[in-house]
TORMAR-813218 format. One record per residue (C-alpha): x negated, z negated, y; residue in one letter. Coordinates in Angstrom, 3 decimals, always signed. Each point is the difference from the previous one (the first is absolute). Layout:
N
[rec [X; Z; Y]; A]
...
% end
This chain:
85
[rec [-56.064; -19.482; -35.815]; M]
[rec [+1.864; +0.689; -3.329]; K]
[rec [+0.359; -2.785; -2.547]; I]
[rec [+1.129; +0.102; -3.448]; T]
[rec [+2.738; -2.150; -1.634]; K]
[rec [-2.631; -1.567; -2.146]; R]
[rec [-2.306; -0.788; +3.043]; Q]
[rec [+3.038; -1.532; +1.754]; L]
[rec [+0.735; -2.033; -2.952]; R]
[rec [-3.538; -1.222; -0.187]; G]
[rec [-0.011; -0.963; +3.704]; I]
[rec [+3.282; -1.873; -0.277]; I]
[rec [-1.339; -1.710; -3.226]; R]
[rec [-3.146; -1.150; +1.770]; E]
[rec [+1.798; -1.191; +3.049]; E]
[rec [+2.582; -1.788; -2.114]; R]
[rec [-2.574; -1.752; -1.876]; A]
[rec [-1.866; -0.863; +3.268]; R]
[rec [+3.260; -1.335; +1.611]; L]
[rec [+0.978; -1.917; -2.996]; L]
[rec [-3.308; -1.725; -0.092]; G]
[rec [+0.155; -0.991; +3.502]; E]
[rec [+3.678; -0.713; +0.814]; E]
[rec [+2.504; +0.204; -2.806]; Y]
[rec [+1.150; -1.323; -2.116]; P]
[rec [-0.734; -3.566; +1.033]; L]
[rec [+0.145; -1.478; -3.501]; G]
[rec [-1.692; +2.964; -1.832]; G]
[rec [+1.728; +2.399; -2.388]; G]
[rec [+1.817; +3.289; +0.785]; P]
[rec [+2.355; -1.506; +2.627]; G]
[rec [+3.877; -0.127; -0.056]; P]
[rec [+2.076; +2.901; -0.947]; A]
[rec [+1.015; +0.676; +3.459]; S]
[rec [-3.584; +0.508; +0.926]; W]
[rec [-0.685; +2.302; -2.937]; Q]
[rec [+3.104; +1.971; +0.880]; A]
[rec [-1.263; +0.321; +3.575]; F]
[rec [-3.372; +1.204; -1.159]; E]
[rec [+1.397; +2.597; -2.341]; E]
[rec [+2.401; +1.269; +2.872]; A]
[rec [-2.905; +0.170; +2.288]; A]
[rec [-2.106; +1.923; -2.372]; W]
[rec [+2.668; +2.498; -0.793]; N]
[rec [+0.771; +0.635; +3.718]; A]
[rec [-3.695; +0.371; +0.624]; A]
[rec [-0.626; +2.479; -2.757]; A]
[rec [+3.073; +1.912; +0.796]; A]
[rec [-0.982; +0.436; +3.561]; M]
[rec [-3.683; +0.958; -1.045]; V]
[rec [+1.377; +2.430; -2.537]; E]
[rec [+2.125; +1.648; +2.675]; A]
[rec [-2.988; +0.712; +2.084]; G]
[rec [-0.318; -3.240; +2.309]; A]
[rec [-3.529; -1.065; +0.655]; E]
[rec [-0.921; -3.305; -1.562]; P]
[rec [-0.824; -1.558; +3.338]; G]
[rec [+3.272; +0.900; +1.623]; N]
[rec [+1.812; -1.363; -2.956]; V]
[rec [-1.970; -3.274; +0.280]; R]
[rec [+0.937; -0.293; +3.636]; L]
[rec [+3.568; +0.852; -0.612]; A]
[rec [+0.470; -2.555; -2.647]; M]
[rec [-1.782; -2.692; +2.157]; I]
[rec [+2.221; +0.775; +2.975]; E]
[rec [+3.039; -0.292; -2.280]; T]
[rec [-1.053; -3.369; -1.405]; L]
[rec [-0.694; -1.254; +3.629]; A]
[rec [+3.370; +0.837; +0.865]; E]
[rec [+1.486; -1.631; -2.955]; I]
[rec [-1.965; -3.047; +0.648]; L]
[rec [+0.890; -0.146; +3.602]; H]
[rec [+3.634; +0.178; -0.915]; E]
[rec [-0.450; -2.922; -2.597]; I]
[rec [-1.284; -1.967; +2.659]; E]
[rec [+3.060; +0.252; +2.114]; D]
[rec [+1.889; -3.355; -0.532]; P]
[rec [+3.355; +1.617; +0.901]; N]
[rec [-0.429; +2.741; -2.851]; R]
[rec [+2.170; +0.216; -2.914]; S]
[rec [-1.576; +0.798; -3.363]; Y]
[rec [+3.055; +1.333; -1.609]; T]
[rec [-0.323; +3.683; -0.923]; Y]
[rec [+2.437; +2.443; -1.450]; D]
[rec [-1.775; +2.892; -1.952]; F]
% end
């Protein structure tokens, strides 16, 4: 199944609206800058992968797996949160 960039944006926009209405932000509004930066980075990564020929479902699974790994590491009480980029 092929999907256009426009269709991907529409899907992401719909999911974002649904999630924002259900979960975040807690006080309403667009959320903190860090959340907005995360959304933009995720959007750009997903769009780049789809444009490179990846199936949207595979992109979704890869992003979910990556986020699960990140959250697992965050839950580790011995983990340091200092990163050098």
